[in-house]
C-alpha positions in Angstrom: 10.4 34.8 -8.4 12.3 32.0 -10.2 13.2 30.3 -6.9 9.6 30.3 -5.9 8.4 28.8 -9.2 11.1 26.1 -9.0 10.0 25.2 -5.5 6.4 25.1 -6.6 7.2 22.9 -9.5 9.3 20.6 -7.3 6.4 20.4 -4.7 4.0 19.5 -7.5 6.3 16.7 -8.6 6.5 15.4 -5.1 2.7 15.4 -4.9 2.8 12.5 -7.4 5.3 10.7 -5.0 2.8 8.2 -3.7 1.7 7.2 -7.3 5.3 6.9 -8.5 6.3 4.9 -5.4 3.4 2.6 -5.9 4.3 1.8 -9.5 8.0 1.4 -8.6 7.2 -1.0 -5.8 4.9 -3.2 -7.9 7.3 -3.3 -10.9 10.4 -3.9 -8.7 8.9 -6.6 -6.4 11.9 -6.4 -4.1 12.6 -9.1 -1.5 15.5 -9.9 0.7 16.6 -13.3 -0.7 20.1 -12.1 -1.3 20.5 -11.4 2.4 19.6 -15.0 3.2 16.5 -14.0 5.3 14.2 -16.7 4.2 11.0 -15.6 5.8 11.6 -11.8 5.9 9.3 -10.3 3.3 6.7 -7.6 3.4 4.1 -6.2 1.1 5.0 -2.6 0.6 2.1 -1.8 -1.8 -0.3 -2.9 0.9 1.2 -0.3 3.3 1.3 2.4 0.7 -2.2 1.9 -0.5 -3.8 1.6 2.9 -2.0 4.7 4.3 -2.7 7.0 1.3 -6.2 5.8 0.9 -6.8 6.5 4.5 -5.0 9.8 5.0 -5.2 11.4 1.5 -7.4 9.5 -0.8 -6.9 11.8 -3.8 -3.2 11.1 -3.9 -3.8 7.6 -5.3 -6.7 7.2 -7.6 -8.6 3.9 -7.8 -7.7 3.7 -11.5 -4.0 3.9 -10.7 -4.3 1.4 -7.9 -6.2 -1.0 -10.3 -3.5 -0.6 -13.0 -0.7 -1.1 -10.4 -2.4 -4.4 -9.5 -2.4 -5.5 -13.1 1.3 -4.7 -13.4 1.9 -6.6 -10.1 0.1 -9.6 -11.5 2.3 -9.6 -14.6 5.5 -9.3 -12.6 4.6 -12.0 -10.0 2.9 -14.3 -12.5 -0.5 -14.4 -10.8 -3.7 -14.5 -12.9 -4.6 -11.0 -14.1 -6.9 -9.1 -11.7 -6.1 -10.9 -8.4 -3.8 -8.2 -7.1 -6.1 -5.5 -8.4 -9.0 -7.0 -6.4 -6.8 -7.2 -3.3 -5.7 -3.6 -3.6 -9.2 -2.4 -4.1 -10.3 -4.4 -1.0 -7.6 -2.6 1.0 -8.9 0.7 -0.4 -12.4 -0.2 0.7 -11.3 -1.0 4.2 -9.3 2.3 4.4 -12.3 4.3 3.1 -14.5 2.7 5.7 -12.1 3.5 8.5 -11.7 7.1 7.2 -15.5 7.6 7.2 -16.1 6.2 10.8 -13.0 7.8 12.4 -13.6 11.0 14.4 -10.1 11.4 15.8 -7.3 9.7 13.8 -4.9 7.6 15.9 -1.9 5.8 14.5 -2.3 2.8 16.9 -6.0 2.3 15.9 -5.1 2.6 12.3 -2.3 0.1 12.8 -4.5 -2.6 14.3 -7.2 -2.0 11.7 -4.5 -2.4 9.1 -3.8 -5.9 10.6 -7.5 -6.8 10.2 -7.4 -5.4 6.6 -4.4 -7.4 5.5 -5.8 -10.5 7.1 -9.1 -10.1 5.3 -7.5 -9.1 1.9 -4.9 -11.9 2.0 -7.6 -14.4 3.0 -9.7 -13.5 -0.1 -6.6 -13.3 -2.3 -5.3 -16.7 -1.3 -8.7 -18.4 -1.2 -9.1 -17.4 -4.9 -5.5 -18.5 -5.7 -6.0 -21.9 -4.1 -9.6 -22.7 -5.0 -9.9 -21.3 -8.5 -6.3 -21.4 -9.8 -4.8 -24.3 -7.8 -1.7 -22.4 -6.9 0.5 -23.8 -4.2 1.4 -21.5 -1.3 3.9 -21.7 1.5 2.0 -20.7 4.6 5.1 -20.0 6.7 6.2 -17.4 4.1 2.7 -16.0 4.0 2.6 -15.6 7.8 6.0 -14.0 7.8 4.9 -11.6 5.1 1.7 -10.6 7.0 3.7 -10.2 10.3 6.4 -8.0 8.8 3.9 -6.0 6.7 2.0 -5.3 9.9 5.1 -4.4 12.0 6.6 -2.2 9.3 3.3 -0.2 8.7 4.0 1.8 11.9 7.4 2.9 10.7 6.2 3.7 7.2 3.1 5.5 8.4 5.4 7.7 10.5 7.6 8.5 7.5 4.6 9.1 5.3 3.1 11.4 7.9 6.2 13.6 7.8 6.1 13.6 4.0 2.4 14.4 3.9 2.7 17.3 6.4 5.6 18.9 4.5 4.3 18.4 1.0 0.6 18.9 1.4 0.5 21.6 4.0 -2.2 24.1 3.5 -4.1 21.9 1.1 -7.8 21.0 1.4 -8.7 17.6 2.8 -5.6 17.1 4.8 
């Protein structure tokens, strides 16, 4: 009986894994500058938000996503609300794909993710350039979009394993 309750408690803790991982990733803002890979960067919150909004929307609430965007703006130094808007745009695209999809397919999700990050980054950087006159390095931006797109496939596979093991038998899965 005690082992079962400990397992159940641990499983409930892991159910908050996507939210915890989102806040850790926006507060950490990791990059690979110490490895001397100048253009290798990816936007892990984009991958996380798109996947969990698409596959299990109740894992990340829109309020948590908005708050994570505010934290990200503070850490990066962007005007408050820019990342939140970008994250909610990604949620909107994921919700649209979830509602029109009859049979989920990782490859289709992957290419729709490319369209999503292109649209979200276009809006984000248009606002940063036109309203706030922030200088951007387009080579770094293209590298970030490319590696975010490529790594989505890997992380989606890992998140699928996590979701199937943690949320098995749950409704809406």
